[in-house]
C-alpha positions in Angstrom: 97.1 113.5 103.2 99.0 113.4 99.8 98.5 117.2 99.7 100.7 117.5 102.8 103.7 115.6 101.3 105.8 118.7 100.5 104.9 120.5 103.7 106.0 118.1 106.5 109.6 117.4 107.4 108.7 113.9 108.6 108.7 110.9 106.4 105.6 108.9 105.4 104.9 105.2 106.0 101.9 103.1 106.9 98.8 104.7 108.3 98.3 103.2 111.8 95.2 105.0 112.9 92.7 107.5 111.5 89.6 109.2 112.9 87.4 111.6 111.0 84.6 113.6 112.5 82.3 115.2 109.9 80.5 118.2 111.4 78.9 119.8 108.3 79.0 119.3 104.5 81.2 121.4 102.3 79.4 123.0 99.4 80.6 122.5 95.9 82.9 125.3 94.8 83.3 126.6 98.3 86.9 127.5 99.4 88.2 125.6 102.4 91.0 126.2 104.8 93.0 123.4 106.3 95.1 123.9 109.5 96.9 121.4 111.6 99.8 120.4 113.8 101.9 117.4 114.7 100.7 116.6 118.3 102.7 113.5 119.1 105.8 111.6 118.1 106.6 108.2 119.6 108.3 104.8 119.1 106.5 101.5 119.3 108.1 98.1 118.5 111.2 99.9 117.1 109.2 101.9 114.7 108.8 105.7 114.8 105.3 107.3 114.5 103.8 110.8 114.4 100.2 112.0 115.0 98.7 114.8 113.0 95.6 116.7 114.0 94.0 118.9 111.3 90.7 120.7 110.7 88.9 121.9 107.6 86.9 125.1 107.7 84.6 126.5 105.0 84.7 130.0 103.6 82.6 131.3 106.5 85.2 129.9 109.0 82.8 127.2 110.2 84.4 123.9 111.2 83.5 121.1 108.8 85.9 118.3 109.5 88.2 117.2 112.3 90.9 114.7 111.5 93.4 112.8 113.6 95.9 110.5 111.8 98.8 108.5 113.0 101.4 107.2 110.5 104.7 105.4 110.8 107.9 107.2 109.6 109.7 105.3 106.9 
């Protein structure tokens, strides 16, 4: 997630929820591609949140990881 800091227009705060699904290992020295999107923005208890879904694929294009993370906006 720190790698995304300069690429999102939203602020960063506390991580509220995180799920990670590992589908296959990534080989050492393999090149990976990460793609994702903000899928939700909401307010709870006067605090703003966003949810990001992103995937990691290996150099063959095979899906290795699926991530879903929700953070507060500070």
